[in-house]
C-alpha positions, 0 to 999 in steps of 0.5 A: 500500499502506498501513500504518501507521509502527513505530518503524522510519520506513524501514519505510515505504520497504521496504514500497513499494520493495521491497529496490530501497529499501535503504539510499536516501531515497526520500522525501526529495522528494514531489509530491502532488497533492490536490482539497480544495473552496475551503471547505478550510482548506489550511493546518490540512491542511497543518500535521495532514501535517506533524505526522503526518509529523512534518517539521521544516518546513512543506509547499510547496504552491500553489492552482490555480482549478479551475472549479466544474463537473459533471467528470463531465458536463463531461468525457462531454460531449467523447464 
């Protein structure tokens, strides 16, 4: 569910978790997996996310090397 943030940052957790979010900081830690081409500026993306979510510290991330394959064909070839 996507919603533009308002003044109340608790709205995010309430929308997604309903009553289960009451009184809880469900976003203290969150793991996100994203896939970008090698040409992307990951430091810039991480900084943009930090600014958008008003975080005090830089994001921690790690980079895995993923072979440049046509993944649809690669997976389908295993059928």
